[in-house]
N, C-alpha and C positions, 0 to 999 in steps of 0.2 A: 584295253591294256595301255598302261602309260607309255609315252614315247620312248623313255629310256630303255624299257624292256624290249620294245620293238627294235631299237637300235642294236641291242645286244644280240637278239635273235636273228639279225641279218647276217651273222656269221653262218657259213654253210651248216646245215642241220643234220646231214646224214653222211656217214662214212661206211663204205662197204667193208665187210669183214675180211675179204680176200685182198685188201689193198694196204700197203704200207703208207699210203697218203701220197700227195703230189710230190713230184720230183722236179722242182723248177730249176731253170738255168739261172745262175747268179747274174744280177744286174749291177750297174754302177751303184756305189754306196755313198751315203751322206751321213753326217753326224752333227750334233750340236750339244754343247754343254759349256760351262764356264769353270774356270780354275777356282777350286775351293779356297786356295790360298788368298784369293782376292775377294771371295764371297760374292762373285757375280752369279747371275741367275739363269743363263741359258743352258740348254742341255744338248747332247750329241746323239745322233742316230744315223745309221747307214741303212739304206734300203737294200738288203742283200738279195731278195728275190720277191717275186709276185705270186708264188705258187700257193700261199696259204689259202687263197680264195678260189683256186681253180679246181675243176673236177678231175680226179686222177684218170678217169676214162678218156680224157682229152689229151693225155701225154703223147699218144701216138706210138707207144712201144711197150714191151712187156715190163712188168714191175721187176725190180731186182729181187733176187732171193736173199736169204740170210747170209750167204757167202759173198754177196756183192756182185755175183754174176747174173746176167739176165735169166729170168725164168723162161721155161719153154712156153711158146705161144700156144693158145688154144687152137687146135686144128679143126675144131668143129665136128670131129668124128663122134657118132652116136655109139656109145658103148653098150646101150641096151639097159643100163642100170638106171633106176629112177633116182633122181637127186632133188633135194629141196633147195630153193635159192638160199644163198648165204644170208645170215641175219644182217639187218641194218641197225646201226647203233648211233643214236643221237648224241651230240656232244654234251648235253646236260641230262642228268637223270632225275632232277627234281630240286627241291629246296633242302639245304642243310647238308650235314656230313653223310658220307665222306666228300670233302671238297674236290678230291680227285681220286679216281679209282679205275682200275682196268675193267673194261666191260668184256662181253663175250666175243667181241671182235679182236680183242687184244690191244685196243687203243684206250685212251683215257676218256672217261665220262666225268663231267664236273657237276658239283652241287652249287646252286646259287645261294648267295648270302646277302645280308643287309650290312651296311656300314654302321659304325657306332652312332647312336642317336637317331637311327632310322629304323623303320620296320619293313621297308621295301626290299625284298630279296631279288635284286636285279643285277648283282655283280657276280663275277666268276674270277677264279685265279687267272692271271695273265700267262701268256706263253713266254717262258724265259729262254726258249731254245734258240732265239736269234743271237745269243751271246756267242762270241768266238770268231775266229778268222773267217772272213767272207760270210758272216751271218750264221755260222755254226755248221758242223757236219762236213767240213772240207779239210782234208789232210794238209799239213804244212808242206810247202814245195821244197824240192832239193835244187838249190841254185849252184851252178858250176863255179868253181874257184878260178879267178882270173889274176889275182895278186897273192903272193906268198911272202911272208916275213919270218925271219929267224930271230931269236932273242940275241941281243948284244949288250955289252956293258953300258951303263949310263942311262939317261932318260930316253925312252923310246917313243915318247908321245909324237914328236914331229914325224918320225918315219911312219907310224901307224896312221896318223892323220893324212899324210901325203898319199898313202895307199888308198885310203877311203876316198879322197878327193879324185884320185886317178880313176877309180871305178865309177864315181859319180859322173865323170865326164864322158863315159862310154854311152853308146846308144842302147836303149832298152830293147829287149826282144819282144816277141808277140805276147808273152806273159807278163810283161812289165818289169822284167829282171835285167839288171846290168851286170851282175856278177858278185862274187864273194871275195872278201879279203880273208885269207887263211893265216892265222898266227900259229906257228908251230909250237909244240909243247915247250915249256920253259917259263921263266919269269921275265916280265916286261915292266920296268919302272915307268910310271905314267904320272908326270908332274902336274897335269891339269886336265880339264874336261876334253874328251873326244866327242865330236859331233858328226852325226849323219843328218844331212838336210836335203837329200835327194832321194826320190823313189827308187826302189829296185836294188838297193845296196844291202849286202849281208856282211856282218862281221862274225867270223867263225874261229873258234879255237879247236884244240884237240883234246878236250875233256874238261869237266868241271871238278875233277878230283885234285888232290894235292900233287899228283904226277902229270897233270894236264897243262893247260895254258893258263897262267896266272898273270892277271893285270894288277899291279901293285900301285894303289893310289897313294902318292907320297906328298901331295900338297898339304901343308899344315893349316888348312882353313876348311870350313864347311863348304863342300862343293859336290856336284854330281860328276861321276866318273864317265858315264856314257849317256849322252843326250841324243835322242831322236827327235828332231825339231822341224816341223813345217813352218809355213809363214801365214800371216794374217791372224785375225782373231774374230771370235763371235760368229753370229749367223746373220749376215747382212740381209735386210728385208728388201725384196724387189718392190719398187714403188708402185702403188696403186693395186696391190694384190691382197690387202688385208680385208678379211671378211668375218663377220661375227658368227659364232656358232649359235644356231637357233634352237637346238635341243634344250629343253628345260633341265635335263640331266643326262650326262654321258657316263655310263657306268665304267667301273674298273673292268678291264679285260675286253672292252668293246673295240671294234675296228671301224665302225661306221659312225659318222657324224654328219649332221646337216649344217649347211652354212647359208648365209643370206644370198650369196651369188656364186653358184657352182661354175658358172661360165668363166670365172677368173683362173680356173685351174685346168690342167691336162694330165692324163695318165703319164706317169714317169716323173712328174714334178717333185722336187725336194720341197717339203713344206715344214713349217714349224707350227705345231699345235701348242698354243700359248695359253697357259692357265692364268687368268687375270683376277685374283682374289680382291675382295673389297674389304673395307674396314670391319664389317660385321664378321667376316671370317676370322680376322685376327682377334677380335674381342670375344667372340663365341668360343674360340679355341683357348682363350685365356692367355694369349701370347703378348698382348699389349703390355702386360706387366714386365716383360723382359725385353722391351725395345723393338719388337717386330713391327713392321709397317706393311701395308698392303703392297705398295710399290716394290718393296724389297723382296717380295715373294711372287713376283710375276715371273713364272718359270716356263721356259720353252722346251718342248719335246720334239726333236726332229724326227720326221717320218717321210715316207714316200707314198705318193698317190698311186694306187694300183687299179682303181676302178672309179668311175663317176656315173651316176644316174640322176640326172637333174641337178638338184642341189645337195645330193647325198654323196659324200666322199668316203671311199674305203681306203684306209691306210694299211701299210704292210704289217706294222707291229702293234699289238694291242696297247691300249692306253693303260698306264700304270698309276694314274691319279684321277679320281673322279672330278668331273666338271659340273658344277651346280650353279644355275642362274641365281639362286638365292644368295650365293656367296661369291658372285662376280662373274661366273661362267668363263668364257674363253673366246679366242679368235684363232683363225688360221691364216697364215700368209706364206707366199712362195719365197724361198730363200736361195741365194747363191752363196756357196761356201768355198771360196778359192783357197789355194795354198796348202791344203793338207797333202801329206806325202803318204805313200803306201808301198806295200811289198818290201818292207824293211825287216831284216831278221837279225837277232842277236843269239848266237848259238855256242854251246859247249865251251863255256868260259868259267873260270874261278876268279872272282874280283875281290881283292883284299885291300882293306884300308890299314895304313900304318896308324899308330896312336902312341901316346906317351904315358897314359895312366888309364885306370878303369873308368874314370869319369871325364876323360878328355873330350872336349867338344869342338876342337879345331882340327878336323881331319875329314875324311870322306863321309858324306852324309847320305847320299842316295846312289845306289849302284847303277840303276838304269831308269831313265826318266823319258816317258813318251809324251810328246806335245804336238798337237795338230797332226796326228798320225792315225791311220786307219788300215785295216786289212794287213796287219803286221804281226810279229811274234817275237817272244823271248822264250827260248827252249834250252833246257840243260845248262842252267847258270846257277852258280852258288856265290852268294854275297857274304863276306866275312868281315865283321867289325864295323859295319856302317851304322851311323847313329840314327838315321831316320828310316830308310826303306831299301828293300831289295829291288822292288819295281814299283814305281809311282806313275800314275796316269792322269793327265791333265789336258785342258785346252782343246775341247771338242775332239778328243781322240776316241775312236770307235772301232768296234769289231776287231779287236786284237785278242790274241791268245797268249797267255803266260802259263807255261807248263813245265813241270819237273824242275822247279826253281826252289832253292833253299836259302833262308836267311839265318846265319849262324853268329852267335856271340856278339851281339851289337855292343858298341862302346859309346856311352853317353851317360849323362845324369838320367836317373829314372824319374822323370816328371813329364809334364804336359808338353806336347809338340815333338815328342821323340818316340822312336821305335814303332812306327806304323809299317809293318813288314810288307804287306801287299795292299796297296792303297789306290782307290779311285777318287781323286779330288774332283774330276770333271770328265765325264764321258759316258757313253752308252754302248751296250753290246760287248762288254769286255768279259772274257772268260779266264779265270784262274783255276787250274786243275793240277792235281798231283803235286801240290806244294807243301813245303815243310818250313816251320818257323820255330825258333827257340828264343826265350828270354826277351820277347817283345812285350810291349804294352798293349797295342792293338794290332792283331795279326792280320785279320781279314776285315777291311773297314772302308767305308765311304765317308766323304766329307760333306760340306754344306750344300744343300739344294742340288745334290747329284741325282739324276734320274736314270732309271733303268730301261731295259733289263741289264743288270750286271750280276755275274754268277761266280761263286766260289764253290768248287766241286771236289770231293774226295781229297781233302787236305787236312793237315793236322798241325797243331801247335803244342809245344811243351814248355813248361816253366814260364808261362806268361804271367803278367802281373795285373792285367786289366781286362776289359771286355772287348768282344768283337761284335760287329754289326754296324748300322748307321751311326755315325758319331754325333752329328749335330745338325739342326736347322733343316728339317723336312727333306731328308734324302728318301727317295722312293724307288721301288722296283728292284730291291736287292734280294737275292736268293743265296742262302747258305745251305748247301745240299751235301749231306754226308760229310760234315765238317766236325772234327773233334777239337775242342779248345777249352780254356779255363772257364770263361763266362761268356754268354751270348745274350746281348741286351738290345732292346728297342723300347724307349720309354720317354717320358717327359722329364728332361734334365733341367728344366726351369732356369735358374740363374747360373748354372755351371758355366765355366769359362766366361765369355762376355755376353751370355744370354742364349745358351744353346737351345732351350725350349724343347719342343718335340724333336727327338733325334731323327725319326723317320716314320714313314707310313708305307703300307703295301710291301712290308718286309716279311719274307717267309723263311722259317727255320724248318727244314725237311730232313728227318732222320739224322739229326745232329745229336751230339753228346757233349755235355759240359757239366761242371759242378753247379752252376747257377744259370737259370734262364729267367729273364724279365721280358715279357712281351705284352705290352699294354695297347689299348686302342684309342687313337685320337678321334675326336668328333669329325664325322664325315669320312673317316678312313677305316682301315683295319690292318692289323698285323696278325700273322698266323704262325702257330707252332704245331707241327704235325709229325707224329712218330718220333718225337725227340725225347731224349732222356736227360734228366737233370731236375734239380729242385725248382719248383714253380715259385718264384719270389716276387714280392711286391716291388714297385718302383722304389729306387733309392732316394729320389728327390720328392716324388709325389706318390706315396703309397695309396692315396685315395683314388687314383686313376683306375678305370675298369680294365680288367684283363682283356686281352685280345681273343682271337679264336684259338682255343686249345683243343686238339683232337688227337686221340690215341696217345696220350701222355705216358711216357716211359715204356711204350710198346712200339717198336718199329713197324712201319707200314710197307705195303707194296703199292707201286713199284719201288724198288730200292732207291732209285734216283729219279726224281721228277724231271730234271733237265734232260736226261738221256731218253726217258720215255716220250717226252714232248718232242724231242728231236726225231725219234723214230716215227712218231705220228706224222710229223710235218715233212720229213725228207727221206724216210725209209731207214731200214736197219743198216744198209750199207753206209749211211752217213754216221751212224753210231760207231760202226767198226772203223771208220776212217779216223776217228779222233780219240779212241779209247785203247787201253791195253787189254789183253786177255784177262788179267787179274781183275780189272775194273768190271768187266762184263760178268765175272763170276761172283763178285761180292765186294765187301769193304776191303780197303788196302791200307788202313791206318798202320798196322804192324809193319808192313813192307816199307812204308814211308819213314816210320820211326827208326827202323834199322838202317835205311839208306841215308837219311839226313844229309843229302847233298854230297856224299862222299865220292861219287862217280856216276856213271850212267845208271838210271833206275833199273834198267834191264839186268844189271849185274846182281841185283838182290831179288831172289825169287820169293814169291808169296808161298807160304807153306800150306795154305788151304785149311781144310777142316771146318769145325764149327765156326760160323761167322762171329759168334760172341767171343770166341777164343782164337783170335786172328793169327797169333804166332805160337800157339801151343796146342796141347791135347786136352780134350775135355774129360773130366772125371767128376761126375756128380755136379756139385755147385762150384767146383774148382777148375781152374785152367792151369795146367802144369806145364813146365818147360818141355819142349819137343823131345829133348834128350832123355826124358824120364821113361820112355818106352810105352808099352801098351797099358791101357787102363786096368786097374785092379783095386778092389776094396772101395773106399770112399775118400775122395780128395787125394792130394799128392802123397799123403801118408800111406796110402794103400799101394803105392807103386813099389817096384823092386828096390829094396834098400831103404824105403821110407822117405819122408820128406827131406830129412837132412842129407840124404845121399844124392838127391836129384834136383832139389829146389833151393832157392836162395832165402827162404824165410817162412815163418808160420803164417801162411796166407789167410787161413780162415779167421784168425783173430786180428789180422792187420787192417781189415776193412778196405783193401785195395781192389777196386773193381776193374774187370777187364775192359770196361767201356772207357776207362781213363788211363790204364796202365798196361804195360806189357806183362806177359806171363812171367812168374806165377802170380795169380790174382784170383778173385772170386767172380763168378759169372753173374750172381744175383746183383741187381743194380743198386748197390749201396754206395753212396757217395761220401767220401771222406775228404777233408781239406787237402788241397794241393799247396805246395810251398809258394811263398810270395814270389 
């Protein structure tokens, strides 16, 4: 068997059915990536744990139960009943679809596949569950308040910044936290950027609703209101540690690779797995026509070494871009990444920009910007009227969580470079979940040469005017998981912009819903659309490109969330409970998010439950009627007490409004009608 397949199969092959998987202790994290605004090419990654490769039997304690409490240990008492050993479930079930499915152990089993232009099925879906605070599955901390501010007349920026600086000067506790600045409810005028540049500082308000804590960005120029900023740049290479990858091919999803000299590395090292394409890759991909060069696409993926056997290195996070000697292969080097800050939080704030007209471009542009930041979070924040982004992530920022954040009513011209609601320009392991966006152009989006894993989970956009997905220039390792938006695309954009070319590879749309889906396959890579609903469209620039991997089109698959199932497999069900809401664990939450729309705490809006296709109403045949209609009767809303006119807002059967794109009343049958521009 070829070396590439052997590398892939060096991932542990058997999982016991009675185990939730290994439960590692988090280790120090590292990341690498480059700011998309400058089109640099390194990537960010934090090694959150080493347990992916360990045997769960070596943990030394009982596995947690579903409730998060330790299970009772085996006392060894013979009950007298015969029992068969639990089944063992290999991580791969064979070749082809389903690319991921639950096996009899309740864990995932993967199908192997070939990339475009190849007939060798040696690749598997990567594990995306490393995305999130401290590598996923870790609840956000509660940091004590040490400074409190009340609103006053006039510009409050200096007072708030002074409080941030005072907390920054405190000593960190054992968890790395210095304390929180609490802004009492009310409105604070802020005339320029607030900056947090020290680890362990939290800026907290008293609510993201209109009656909570409002930061009013008053500066009449494009600016960021809240910047979390570490120091340094890039992924500096430790001299004398560069070693060539000797595998002829390293598959997507692999964690083992062979190097010329394994003695250069030690377990625990932060390393960069650098893809070094040659001119043949550029020309075979057809990107030379759009100005791409091999040197411009030398892209680094930061990882951590978790095991070494001779010249074989095992890294913590699976590879999200195949390395092929015929197209240049790659190298590994040890890196030192100084200056990144961590354990910074932004919580419970409503951040609003002033403006002078509907197309004003001289006002607040980004609400929260993370740079050189890891293991941090933005929770419970609503951004209103910002021209570019609610949360934007850059500059080797990694393993951050953005959750329950909304972007409302952006103010700008509706054209390129504007309205990227939740954006990763540079960084790895970032998780966006339970987010809401309206009137954006690109709601859930990555930039140039951004590498993953990066995940958008259980999020919804309304009244968007453009597409979501990787935006340009070979962004890899992106997962949109249970996202509902206008259009979801990954394709060859050719000469769009200044030569976007292939927007991305190894992008997965899992159980998404949109009006239009474009998912094509670049040479040597693959993009996947699984369980997603929407029209299968050809590329807008290059309709001749082959479709990617389409599986269970217009029929949702199990598990509902790939990210959450992968997290359960890797860290146990307690990790899933630590980062999700009850509603998430029960099903889709799009209706809850649409009703919430950043108006206050998400917990104030209850999910109504019921049929998952009728998230906020009651099912009647092929119709989803408003919850107030009462019990089902007859067919459609017309059969309910008083008829359709008495309890619903329109003739839903003839409107073509699908529940997959609209609130009740709507039709459950997946018919897609145009959404407004």
